[in-house]
C-alpha positions, 0 to 999 in steps of 0.5 A, a space after each residue: 499481504 503476509 503472504 508478501 511479507 513472507 516472500 520479501 523476507 526469503 528473498 532477502 535471506 536467500 540473497 544475505 545466505 548466498 553474499 555471506 558464503 561467497 564473501 567468506 570463500 573469496 579470501 580462499 582462493 589460490 592467490 595471487 595469479 594476474 587477474 585480467 578482467 573482472 566482468 560481468 558484475 553481479 548484482 547479488 548485493 543489489 538484490 540483498 539491499 533492495 529486498 532489505 528496503 523491500 521488507 522494511 517498506 511491507 512492514 512499515 506500510 502494514 504497521 500504518 494499514 493496522 493502526 488505521 484499521 483500528 482507528 476506524 473500527 473505534 470510530 465505527 464502535 463509538 458511531 453504534 454507541 451514539 446511534 444507540 443513544 437515539 430516544 424519540 421521547 426527545 422529539 416534541 411535536 411542532 405544529 406547521 400551519 399549512 394553507 389549502 384551499 377551502 372556498 365555497 359556492 353560494 347562490 346569489 339571488 338579485 331582487 330581479 334576475 336569476 339566480 346564479 351559482 358563485 364560488 367563494 374563494 377562502 383560505 384556510 390552515 391546517 395543523 401538520 404535526 410531522 415536525 419536530 423541535 429537539 434531536 432524537 439522535 446526535 446527529 452532529 456527533 455520528 456524521 463526525 464518527 461517519 467522517 473519520 471513518 471515510 478519512 481512515 478508509 481513504 488513507 488505506 486505499 493510500 496505503 494499498 496503493 503503495 503496497 501494489 508498488 511495493 510488489 512490482 519492484 519485488 519483481 526487479 528484486 526477483 530478476 537480479 536474484 536469479 541473474 546473480 544465481 546464473 552468473 554465480 554458476 557461469 563462474 563456478 570451476 568445478 574441481 576438474 575445471 581447477 585441474 585443468 587450469 593448473 595444466 594451463 588449459 583454462 584460465 581460473 575464474 574467481 568470485 570477488 566481491 566488488 569491495 576487493 576489485 575495487 581495493 586491489 584495483 582489478 581491471 573492470 569493464 565499469 569504474 564504479 560498483 553499483 552496489 559495494 557488495 556486489 560481486 564480479 567473475 574475475 579471470 
């Protein structure tokens, strides 16, 4: 988890540093030639904003997870304390009468005739003392603490699922940051390019913030920016 937060923080810092560098340097452009078209839109602002949201989400979910884990530990410790209160002396043996067959055979000899063996059925009762009155352990309280542990565990599982979803969204942020770097490289002019532009051999290209493009109403393919902190490559 800490590794994922670190990665998200690095993404945010990278995007922010790149944005600040470009925003600071855009005002140093050799002005003000006519801008013919601003395209493509470079999603550096989107990468920065989504990185900030991602990092904030990670921190919030991990704080919630830490809280749930601490409460789960408290419940487990309380359950152990309650288990240590168990005392067999609190259980008093109780006699439970259990019926069983105790019939017998007897010989019957009539005055005239043969003697015969006859089974005489009979029900007897014995006392079983394996039952107990009283609770040796505070069972209800132990059960309550166990339920708390199960509840906290299910909440932690839910937090884990949300963190996995955030990791999936991190891929989109990384892609936008990589796209931004590539588009800035494509838009960048080397010193030799600027010399060629002064000779009229190349059309100058400028990295301009979305805010400036909208303010100056430079021509562009998109009527609105997807983020005010995005940039355009303008010619």
